[in-house]
C-alpha positions in Angstrom: 8.2 11.1 -9.9 6.6 14.3 -11.0 3.9 16.4 -9.3 1.1 15.3 -11.7 1.8 11.6 -11.4 3.0 10.8 -7.9 4.2 7.2 -7.3 1.7 5.4 -5.1 2.8 3.0 -2.4 1.5 -0.5 -2.5 1.7 -0.7 1.3 -1.8 -0.2 2.7 -0.2 1.1 5.9 1.7 3.9 4.1 0.7 7.3 5.2 -1.6 6.1 8.0 -1.0 7.2 11.6 -1.1 4.7 14.4 -4.1 6.6 15.8 -6.0 6.2 12.5 -5.3 2.4 12.6 -6.4 2.0 16.2 -9.5 4.1 15.6 -10.5 2.1 12.5 -10.1 -1.2 14.5 -12.2 0.1 17.4 -14.9 1.2 14.9 -14.9 -2.2 13.2 -14.4 -4.6 16.1 -15.2 -2.6 19.2 -13.0 -2.6 22.3 -14.3 -5.9 23.7 -13.5 -7.9 20.6 -10.3 -6.0 20.0 -9.2 -7.0 23.5 -10.0 -10.6 22.8 -8.1 -10.6 19.5 -5.0 -8.8 21.0 -4.7 -9.3 24.7 -3.2 -6.0 26.0 -4.4 -4.1 29.0 -5.0 -0.9 27.1 -7.7 -2.7 25.0 -9.3 -4.5 28.0 -9.1 -2.4 31.2 -10.5 1.1 30.8 -9.7 1.2 27.0 -9.0 4.4 25.2 -7.2 5.4 22.0 -4.8 7.6 24.0 -3.7 4.8 26.4 -3.4 2.3 23.5 -1.2 4.7 21.5 1.1 5.2 24.5 1.5 1.5 24.9 1.8 0.6 21.2 4.5 3.3 20.5 6.7 1.6 23.2 5.9 -2.0 22.4 7.0 -3.2 18.9 5.4 -6.7 19.2 2.0 -5.2 20.1 2.2 -2.7 17.3 3.0 -5.5 14.8 -0.1 -7.4 16.0 -2.3 -4.3 15.6 -1.0 -3.6 12.1 -1.6 -7.2 11.1 -5.1 -7.1 12.5 -5.7 -3.9 10.5 -4.6 -5.6 7.3 -6.9 -8.5 8.1 -9.7 -6.0 8.7 -9.1 -4.5 5.2 -9.3 -7.9 3.6 -12.5 -8.7 5.5 -14.0 -5.4 4.4 -13.0 -6.0 0.7 -14.6 -9.5 0.9 -17.8 -8.1 2.4 -18.1 -5.6 -0.4 -17.7 -8.3 -3.1 -20.6 -10.3 -1.6 
C-alpha cells in the first residue's frame, strides 16, 4: 500500500463509529421503528443516542443486531436509488 493508492476495505462498516451507525439508523427509521425492529430499552424508553451507545458498547448481541440492521438499511437505500 502506498500513500497515493490506499487499499480500500470492502467492509461497509470499516471506519464507521458506532455513533455514526446509530445516528444513521435513527435518521432513516426513526426511534419508534428502530425500537420495533430491535427491542432494546434504549430505543424504546426515553431514547437517545448517548444511552444507546452506552448499552450497545456493553452488549455484543445488541451491537450485532444494530450493525446487521445498518447493512440492511444500506441495501434498501441502494435499491431505492436504482428505482
